[in-house]
N, C-alpha and C positions, 0 to 999 in steps of 0.2 A: 279301330284298334291302334294303339301306339306300340309299335314293334321295337323292342330293345333286346333282342336275342340274336344279334348279328354275329356273335362269336360261334354260334351253332350253325347258322347259315344266314347269309344276307338276304333280306327281303324288304321291299320288292327288288326286282332286277331292273336294269335299264330297259326301256322300251325296245331298244335295238336287239336285245337278247331274245325277247319274245318273237319279234318279227323275223329275225334270222332263222330261228328254229322252225317257225311255221312255214316260211318260204322253202327251207331245205326239204322238209318232209313232203311238201306238196309238189316239189319240182325235181329233187335230186335224191330221193329216198332209196337209192340202190345200195348193194353191198360193195364197199370200196375194195379195189384191188383184186377182186376175185374174177372179174370178167373184163373183156376188152371193149365192151360197148360204151358209148359216150356217157351214159349216166354213171356207170361204175368209175370211169376215168374222172368225171367231175367230182364224185364223192371222195375219191382218193386225193384229189387236189385240195379239197376242203381240209382233210386231215393234215396234209403237208403244210398248208398255209397256217394252220393253227400251231403246228410244231414250230414253225419259224417265228411266229408271234411270241410264243412262250419262251423260246430261246432268247429273243430280244429282251424280254422282261427280266431275265436272270443273268444276262451277259454270257450266255452259253455260246461258245464259238462254233461248235459242230452240232447242228440241230438234230442229227441222227442219234446223238447221245441223250436226247430227251424222249423218254418212254411215256406214252400216254396211258394212264391207268384209270381206274374207276373212282378213286378217291385217295386221300392221303394214307389211309390205313392200308389199302392195296399196295401203294408205293412203298410204305415202310416195311411191310412184310416181304415184299419182293427184294428189297435191299438187304435187310437183315438176314433172311433165310437163304438168299442167294450168295451171300458173302461168307458167313461164318462156317467154320469147319471144326471137327472134334479137337478139343484142346485149346481153342481160342478163348481169349478173355475180352470182355466188352465192358466199357464204362458208360454209365448213364447218370441220371439225377433222380431225386425224389419228386421232381416237379412234373414228370412226364405224363402224357395221356396214355391210356391203356393200349393204344395202338403200338407204342414202343414197349411199355412195361410187360404186356402179355406176350408179345412176340419173343422178347428176351427170356422171360420166365419159362415159357414153354420149352425152349432149347436147354435152359439150365436144369429144369426139372428132369429132362431126359438124360442128363449127364453129358451133354454135348459140349457145353461151354460153361464158363464161370462169369459172373457179373458183379461189378462193383457199382454201388450207387453213391454219388457225391452229394453231400448236404449243401443246402443253400443258406444264405443269410436270412435273418428275420424279415428283411424287406423283399426277399424273393429273388436274389441274384446268386449266380454261381461264380466263385473265384477261379479264374484260370489256373492259378497255382495249385488249387486242390485237384484239378484234373491232372495236372502234370505229375503230382505226387502219387496219384493212383495208377499211373502207367507202369506196366511191368514188361518183361521180355516177351510175354505171351499176349500182350494187348494187341488186338487186331482192329477194334472198332471203338470210336467214341461217338455216341449218338445222343442228341438232345434237341429240345425245342428252341427255336429262335426266340419265341415269346410263349411261355406256358399258358395254357388256356384258362387256368383258374385266376392267375394274377396279371397276366399280360406284360410282365416285366421283360424288357428287351435284354437278352443275354449278350455278353461280349464275344460273339462268335468269331470275329476276326482274330482276336488274340488266341482263342482256343484253337482255331484252325491253324494258326501259325505253329503253336506248340505241337499239335497233332502231326503236322507235316515234318517238323524237325525230328520227331520220334518215329517217323515212318509208319504211322498208323493211318487208318481210314477215318475221315470225319464226315459224319452224316448229320444233316440238319433237317428237323421237322419244321417246315415253314407254313404249317396250316393256318396260323394266326397272323402271319406277317406278309405272305405273298399278296401283292397288290396294295399293301398298306405301307410297307417299308422298302426302301431301295435295297436290293440284294444283288451282288455280283459274285458268282461262284468262284471266280478267279481271285478277286481281291480278298475274299474271306477264306481261301484255301479249302473250299468245300468239295469233297469227293462225291458225295451223294446228297441231293436235295429233294425232299418229298413235299408236295403241296397238294391241296385240294382246290377244285375249281369253283365250289359253291359258296365260298366265303369271300375273302378280299378280291379275288378276280371277278366277282359278280356274275359268274356263270351258273349253269344248272347243276343239280346234284348228279352223281354218277360220272363225274369227270375229275381229273387230276393228273399228276405226272411225277416222274422220277428222273432226275438228272443223274447220269452215270458217268463219272469222270474217267479219264484215260489211264489212271493209276490202278484200276481194278477191273476184274472180270467177274460177272455174276453168273451163277448157274440159274437157268430158268426154273421157277417154281410152278409154272403153268406151261404145258406143251400142247401143241395142236396145230390147227390150220393157220397159216400166215399169209397165204396168197403168194408165197415165195418158196422156191425149191420144193414144189408140191410132190415130186416123185420120190423124194428122200424120206426115209423113216426117221432120220435124225433131225432135231431142231436146228434151224439155220444158226450159224455163228455170227452172222452180220447183224449189227444193230440198225434200226430198232426192232427188226423182225424176231430176233432171238427171244425177246421179252414181251412181245405183243401177239399172243395167240388168241384166236377166236374173233368173231365179228365184233368190232368196236362199237361204242355208243356214238355213232357218227353224228346224229342230230345233236347230241349233247356237246360233242366236240365243236360243232359249228357254233353253238351258243357260247361255248367257252371262248372261242376266238373273238366273238362280238363283245363279250364282257371285258376281256383284257384290252381290246382296242379302245373301248370306252374308258377304262381306267387310265390308259396311256394318254388319251386325249384330254382327260381332266387333270392329270398330273398326280403321281403318287404322293408327292409331298403335300399337295393341296388336300387330298382325301385324308391323309393322316392328320394334318393340322385340324381339319374340321372335326374329326372324331375325337381327337385329343381335347379340343376346346369344349366339346359337349361333356366329356367325362370330367374335365377340370371343373366345370360349372357345378356338376353334381358333387364332386369331392368337397369343394369349398362350402357347399351348403350343409354337408353332413359331418365333416371331420372334427369339428369342435363341439358337436352335439353329443352329450353323454348317452343319449338313447340309442345311438348307432355304433357299431363296431366295423371299422374298415380294415381290410387285410392287405399286407404287402405295401410296396412303395406308393406314395401319393404324388411323387414327382413325375409329372406328365411328360417331361423330356426323356424319361427313361422307360416309358411303357406305351403300349398301344391302348386303344379305347376300350379297356375292360376294367370293371370295378367289381370286386367281390366284397360283399358286406352282409351284416346281419342286423336285425332290429331286436334289441334286448327284450326278452320276454316272449319272443315268438320263434318257432321253428322256421327254417327257410321255406319249407313247403307251404306253411300257413301264409307267409307273406306273399309267395308267388300266387297262391290261389286267390287271396284277397285282391291283389293287384289285377288279376285276370278278370275275376267275376264282378268286382265292384267298381273298378276304375278302367277296365278294358286296356290294360297295359300288360304286355308280354315280356317276361324276364325268364331266367333259367335258375331255379333253385335245385339244390342237391350236390352231388359229388362230381359232376361234370366229367365222368369217366377218368378221374384222376385221384384215386383214393390215397395214394402216398402223399400227394401234395396236401390233402386235407389233414392227414395225420401230422405232418410237419407244422401245419397252421394251428392245430388243436381244434379243428372243426369237424373231425370225424366222429360219428358216422352220419351226422345230419347234413354237413356241408355248409354252403353259403348261398346267398342270393347273388347271382352274377348278372350284372347289367352291362350291356355292350351296345352302345350307340353305333349307328352306321352312317353311310354317306347321305342317306335320304331322311335322316332324323333332323329335327329343328330344335332351337333353344326353347321354343314354346312347349314342345313335348317334354323336355327335361324339366321345365318349370312345373308341368302337370305331374310328373313323377315325384318331384320333391314335395309337392303339396299332398300327394297320395301317401307317401311314406310318413309325412308329418301326422296325417290323420290316423294312420295305423299305429304309430308309436304312441300317440295320445291315449289310445285305448288302455294302456297299461299304467297310466299316471293316476 
């Protein structure tokens, strides 16, 4: 199988991720922080080591402000619902994943907040000035993807972050598609909250992720319970990260996340990004002047991560995905990619597109095989 669905989850993982998780469960599989025995202490250390590694990845100065979550969706909901209060106004874009869109819509539907969606250019970029124009006296939050999962276009978050800071609003970035692939510094980009998932660019397992919470805001916990800290109190602890980390964590997954990020850092983020961009560029160059194919968004690989959304004329996306899977043993992702508003702006709703996303372990030969397969499929309509 040629796996080209890395924007959904990276596969395979580095060998060190598998061995780290196996070793952890066989030797340290205790409940962290809930007991004083050596296994519990060792398990807790694994969590704190991971927290420090993640902090290094994003330039976070105080690792206690990094909350370990179960995925980016968990982190996004934690941030949005923990921050916004009745009467607040939030700004987002039409390019967002449902993790953002549904969280905001749910609050808006209940009359708690109002939401403004900013339009993107045909190439898939947000103009910082459009964000600035949408800010009102009630705007509390600007939340957007660093690189939307349908187009992979890298947004000018540093400029938008600067505007947000000047207007005294909170800036939240969904880094699900860029963590581990693009250099991100929460301080240089004026990011107040950053959500990421561990099973994509960080090369970790599913069930892992995190939320950075800057010192300009305080979040109400949307999940309360045992923390292994201040157990005698009926109130949730105020101290981070305990305030926002209730319940037994996915410790074995967190151990795998640390191994994945350390692998990424050893390889070099720029090296990984360049590899994925080169593979995507090779695909774009083979298809963009061929009238049988439609490519969406920017084709400038200096401005996007390794994601290409495309369609084959005469075929529905699901048909292409099925043929690639069953006849050519190639895995891609057809459909709406949990981002219906993005497809509405592209004119690809309700069928969506075929999303192709090379990863670190893909090769040029695999892209060549994909190109030949797409050529064979397109020829069926000639």
